[in-house]
C-alpha positions in Angstrom: -4.7 -13.8 -22.4 -4.9 -10.3 -23.8 -1.6 -8.6 -24.6 0.4 -5.7 -22.8 -0.9 -2.8 -25.1 1.8 -0.7 -23.6 5.7 -0.8 -23.1 5.6 0.7 -19.8 4.0 -1.5 -17.0 4.1 -2.8 -13.4 5.3 -6.5 -12.9 3.9 -8.0 -9.5 5.3 -11.3 -8.4 2.6 -13.0 -6.7 5.0 -15.9 -5.4 6.8 -13.2 -3.4 3.7 -12.1 -1.9 2.4 -15.3 -0.8 6.2 -15.8 0.8 5.7 -12.7 2.8 2.5 -13.2 3.9 3.5 -16.6 5.2 6.8 -15.0 6.6 4.4 -12.6 8.7 2.0 -15.5 9.8 5.2 -17.6 11.0 6.6 -14.5 12.6 3.6 -13.7 14.7 2.4 -17.0 15.5 -1.0 -18.7 15.2 -2.8 -16.6 18.0 -2.3 -13.1 16.3 -4.5 -12.4 13.2 -3.7 -10.3 10.0 -5.4 -7.6 8.6 -3.9 -7.2 5.4 -3.6 -3.4 4.3 -4.8 -3.3 0.4 -5.5 0.2 0.5 -4.1 2.6 -2.3 -5.1 -0.3 -4.7 -2.8 -2.6 -2.6 0.1 0.1 -2.6 0.1 0.5 -6.4 -0.1 -3.3 -7.1 -3.7 -3.9 -7.8 -5.9 -4.7 -4.8 -8.6 -6.8 -6.7 -5.7 -9.0 -8.4 -3.5 -9.7 -5.5 -6.2 -10.3 -3.1 -7.0 -14.0 -3.7 -2.9 -14.6 -3.0 -3.5 -12.4 0.0 -6.5 -14.6 1.0 -5.2 -18.0 0.1 -2.0 -16.9 2.3 -4.1 -16.6 5.3 -5.0 -13.2 5.9 -7.9 -12.9 8.3 -9.2 -9.4 7.0 -8.5 -7.3 4.1 -8.1 -3.6 5.3 -8.7 -0.7 2.9 -9.1 2.9 3.7 -12.0 3.7 1.7 -15.8 2.9 1.0 -15.0 3.0 -2.6 -12.2 0.7 -2.5 -14.2 -1.9 0.0 -16.7 -1.7 -2.8 -14.4 -2.6 -5.4 -13.4 -5.7 -3.3 -16.6 -6.5 -2.3 -18.0 -6.7 -6.1 -15.8 -9.9 -6.6 -15.2 -11.2 -3.1 -18.7 -11.6 -2.1 -17.9 -13.3 1.6 -14.5 -12.2 2.9 -14.0 -9.7 5.7 -13.4 -6.2 4.7 -12.5 -3.8 6.9 -12.6 0.1 6.3 -10.0 1.8 8.4 -11.1 5.4 7.7 -14.0 7.8 7.8 -17.2 7.1 5.9 -19.8 9.7 6.0 -23.2 9.5 7.5 -24.8 9.3 4.1 -22.9 6.5 3.0 -23.2 4.2 5.8 -26.1 2.5 4.2 -23.8 0.8 1.5 -21.5 -0.6 4.2 -24.7 -2.5 5.8 -25.8 -3.4 2.8 -22.5 -4.8 1.3 -21.7 -6.6 4.7 -18.6 -4.4 5.0 -16.8 -3.5 8.5 -16.6 0.0 9.4 -14.5 1.8 11.7 -16.2 4.4 13.9 -15.3 7.0 16.5 -18.5 8.7 17.4 -21.8 7.5 19.1 -23.6 9.1 16.2 -22.5 7.0 13.5 -23.0 3.7 15.8 -26.9 4.8 16.3 -27.0 5.2 12.5 -25.5 1.7 11.9 -27.9 0.3 14.5 -30.6 1.7 12.9 -29.4 0.5 9.4 -28.8 -3.2 10.9 -32.5 -3.2 12.0 -33.8 -1.9 8.4 -31.6 -4.7 7.1 -32.0 -7.2 9.4 -28.6 -7.4 10.0 -25.9 -6.9 12.7 -23.1 -4.6 11.3 -19.6 -5.2 12.5 -17.4 -2.2 13.6 -13.8 -1.5 14.6 -13.6 1.2 17.1 -10.6 3.7 16.7 -9.1 4.8 19.7 -6.6 7.7 19.5 -3.6 7.6 21.9 -1.7 10.3 20.5 -1.5 10.0 16.8 -3.9 13.0 16.7 -5.6 11.8 13.6 -8.8 9.8 13.9 -10.3 8.3 17.0 -12.0 8.9 20.2 -9.9 11.0 22.2 -8.7 9.4 25.4 -11.0 10.3 28.0 -13.6 9.3 30.2 -16.2 10.6 28.0 -14.9 8.6 25.1 -15.1 5.4 27.5 -18.5 6.2 28.2 -19.7 6.7 24.8 -17.8 3.2 23.8 -19.8 1.5 26.7 -23.1 2.7 25.1 -22.4 1.6 21.8 -21.7 -1.7 23.3 -25.3 -2.0 24.5 -26.5 -1.2 21.0 -28.5 -4.3 20.0 -28.0 -4.2 16.3 -24.2 -3.6 16.1 -21.2 -5.9 17.1 -17.7 -4.3 18.4 -15.8 -6.6 16.6 -12.5 -4.8 17.1 -10.8 -2.0 18.8 -7.4 0.0 17.4 -5.2 2.7 17.6 -2.0 4.0 15.8 1.5 4.5 16.9 3.3 7.7 16.0 6.2 5.8 16.0 8.7 8.9 17.5 10.5 6.6 19.7 10.3 3.6 22.1 9.1 6.0 25.1 6.1 7.4 23.4 5.1 3.8 21.8 5.0 2.6 25.1 2.8 5.7 26.3 0.5 4.9 23.6 0.3 1.5 24.4 -0.1 1.9 28.0 -3.1 4.4 27.3 -4.6 1.7 24.9 -4.2 -1.1 27.4 -6.0 1.0 30.1 -8.9 1.8 28.0 -9.3 -1.9 27.0 -8.9 -3.1 30.6 -11.6 -0.4 31.5 -14.0 -2.0 29.0 -13.5 -5.6 29.6 -14.2 -4.5 33.5 -17.5 -3.6 31.9 -18.0 -6.8 30.7 -17.1 -6.0 27.0 -15.1 -8.6 25.1 -13.4 -7.4 21.8 -12.3 -9.9 19.6 -9.6 -7.9 17.8 -7.4 -5.5 19.6 -4.7 -4.0 17.1 -2.2 -1.3 17.4 0.7 -2.5 15.0 1.3 -1.4 11.5 3.9 -3.2 9.5 6.9 -1.4 11.2 5.5 -1.8 14.7 4.5 -5.6 13.9 8.0 -6.7 13.1 9.9 -4.5 15.3 7.8 -4.4 18.4 6.6 -7.9 19.1 5.4 -6.7 22.7 2.7 -4.7 21.3 1.0 -7.4 18.6 -2.2 -7.8 20.7 -4.6 -9.6 18.7 -4.0 -8.6 15.4 -1.6 -6.6 13.4 -2.1 -4.6 10.3 0.6 -5.3 7.8 0.9 -2.9 4.8 4.0 -2.6 3.4 5.7 -5.5 4.2 3.2 -7.6 2.2 4.8 -6.1 -0.5 8.6 -6.9 0.7 9.0 -2.7 1.3 11.2 -2.6 4.1 10.7 0.3 7.0 11.6 -1.9 10.0 14.7 -2.1 11.7 14.8 -5.9 12.1 17.6 -6.8 9.8 16.9 -10.6 10.6 13.6 -10.6 9.0 13.8 -11.0 5.4 11.2 -10.6 2.8 10.9 -10.6 -1.0 9.7 -7.2 -3.0 6.9 -8.2 -5.2 6.8 -5.2 -7.6 9.4 -4.3 -10.6 8.6 -1.0 -13.0 9.4 -2.0 -16.4 9.5 -0.2 -19.8 11.1 -0.4 -23.3 13.2 2.0 -25.3 10.9 3.2 -28.0 13.5 5.7 -29.8 17.4 6.4 -29.9 19.2 9.4 -31.4 22.5 10.8 -31.5 23.4 14.5 -30.2 26.2 16.6 -30.4 28.4 18.3 -27.3 26.4 21.6 -26.5 22.7 20.3 -27.6 20.2 20.2 -25.0 17.3 17.7 -24.1 13.9 18.4 -23.0 12.2 21.6 -21.6 14.4 24.6 -20.9 17.2 22.6 -21.9 18.0 21.9 -18.3 20.7 19.2 -19.3 23.3 19.8 -22.2 25.5 17.3 -23.5 29.1 17.8 -22.3 30.1 15.3 -25.1 28.6 13.9 -28.2 26.0 11.8 -26.8 23.5 9.1 -27.8 20.0 9.4 -25.9 17.3 7.0 -25.5 13.7 8.0 -25.1 11.6 6.0 -22.9 7.6 6.0 -22.6 7.2 6.7 -19.0 6.5 10.1 -17.1 5.0 11.9 -14.0 1.6 10.7 -15.4 2.7 7.1 -14.5 3.4 8.0 -11.1 7.2 8.6 -11.5 8.3 11.5 -9.7 9.1 14.5 -11.7 12.0 15.7 -9.3 14.3 12.7 -10.3 15.5 14.8 -13.3 19.3 14.3 -13.3 19.1 12.2 -10.4 17.3 8.6 -11.2 18.9 6.1 -13.3 17.2 3.1 -15.1 18.8 -0.1 -15.9 19.5 -1.4 -19.6 21.3 -4.5 -20.1 22.5 -4.5 -16.6 24.1 -1.3 -16.7 22.6 2.0 -15.5 21.9 4.9 -17.6 20.9 8.3 -16.2 17.8 10.2 -16.6 18.6 13.3 -18.1 16.5 16.6 -18.7 13.0 17.4 -17.3 10.9 14.4 -17.1 7.7 14.8 -19.1 4.2 13.9 -18.7 4.4 10.9 -20.6 8.1 10.3 -21.8 11.7 11.0 -20.4 15.0 10.6 -21.8 18.2 8.7 -20.6 21.7 8.8 -21.6 23.0 5.5 -23.1 26.3 6.8 -24.3 28.1 4.1 -22.5 25.5 1.4 -23.6 26.3 1.2 -27.1 24.5 -2.4 -27.5 21.4 -0.7 -26.6 18.3 -0.6 -29.1 14.8 0.2 -29.5 12.7 -2.3 -27.9 15.3 -3.3 -25.0 13.8 -3.8 -21.8 14.4 -1.1 -19.2 14.1 -1.6 -15.3 13.0 1.8 -14.1 13.1 0.7 -10.2 13.4 -2.9 -8.9 14.7 -4.1 -5.6 18.1 -3.0 -6.0 19.6 -6.6 -7.4 21.2 -6.7 -10.8 22.4 -3.0 -10.8 18.7 -1.8 -10.5 17.6 1.1 -8.7 15.7 0.0 -5.4 12.2 1.7 -4.1 14.2 2.9 -1.1 16.6 4.6 -3.3 14.0 6.0 -5.5 12.4 7.5 -2.4 15.5 9.0 -0.9 16.2 10.9 -4.0 12.7 12.0 -4.5 12.7 13.4 -0.7 9.7 11.2 0.2 9.0 7.5 1.4 8.6 4.2 -0.2 5.0 4.1 0.3 4.3 7.2 -1.7 6.4 6.2 -4.7 4.7 2.9 -5.2 1.0 4.2 -4.4 1.4 6.9 -6.8 1.6 4.4 -9.8 -1.5 5.5 -11.8 -4.2 3.4 -13.7 -2.8 4.0 -17.1 -0.1 1.6 -16.4 -0.7 -1.9 -16.9 -0.1 -4.4 -14.3 1.5 -7.9 -15.0 1.2 -10.9 -12.5 3.9 -13.4 -12.2 3.1 -16.8 -10.8 5.8 -19.7 -11.0 7.9 -17.7 -13.5 4.8 -17.1 -15.9 2.6 -14.4 -16.6 -0.7 -15.4 -15.1 -2.8 -12.4 -15.6 -2.7 -8.8 -17.1 -4.7 -6.0 -15.9 -5.2 -3.0 -18.1 -7.6 -0.6 -16.2 -8.1 1.6 -19.2 -9.4 -1.3 -21.5 -10.4 -4.3 -19.3 -11.6 -2.9 -15.8 
């Protein structure tokens, strides 16, 4: 197995991903399918490398946002169901059909194109129809004209409507119910026209946990696969799969009044010991965490000091006298063992957890752990 060529890396626990998916399956029961969301490189954790765990743990479909994400997975997983939840331009729909990818559509025009491509390739492309119940992002507008167009799509010979879905805005319980009722109303109208759709889905991670009455035939878990909690149900326990790590690269002593990093926006109020760490905002760590973030060294927290650089940052280790070059540093984890959690980081950075984890860049190697052992290393810059 190749070595990790950089001290900064993302450790991904595959056992925790397996545990989470099995807990999701246990929660939803055997009659509800799972479209496991692996978009944004599986929320930063490496779609290609966690896909086997996701598949073996019982996901029915892998869902991504874009054609390129689907093609990356299709290159390795030749036969597994892959759904593009976002828009694919007309000129690129041929790639969808060639590679047996399930495409989300929300226009009759695209359905016609896929129907013609189905004839060309002697295939019957599967689609999921996106229906907008109030999120106002993508999808057929909620009106009678849209229902007429969906009925027309159902009559195309070389296309299969496998699914239909919408997306909650999650504003409050009242608007959730309003959106759900709109979706159910259109589904009933289509059923009355003899259009039976295999997968009807409206729940993402949060709705899938907190609103079981809306699960329908399928849910689309994303963040919860990785143990990231935004739902409110405190009885549903998951295990976070990721830990962001690095090592101390340099230690120096500075005197009271000396500054650190650009513009000396941090100055020592005492004689101090400063450690330099080889990670920065180019690894996806928020630059605005200056003087707010903390890392964990030997179980003790050390504050980030000074402006965070593209590739490095500094921490005050004056109160961790045993720290030395090469010591492991936890940038963030699950909040246990005196670490910063993804939730804490997201709050301090004034964003959400999904952004924090999905911004981890491809120059940061991923190290995969199973049964307590390293089973794979993915360094995108040297072995992609």
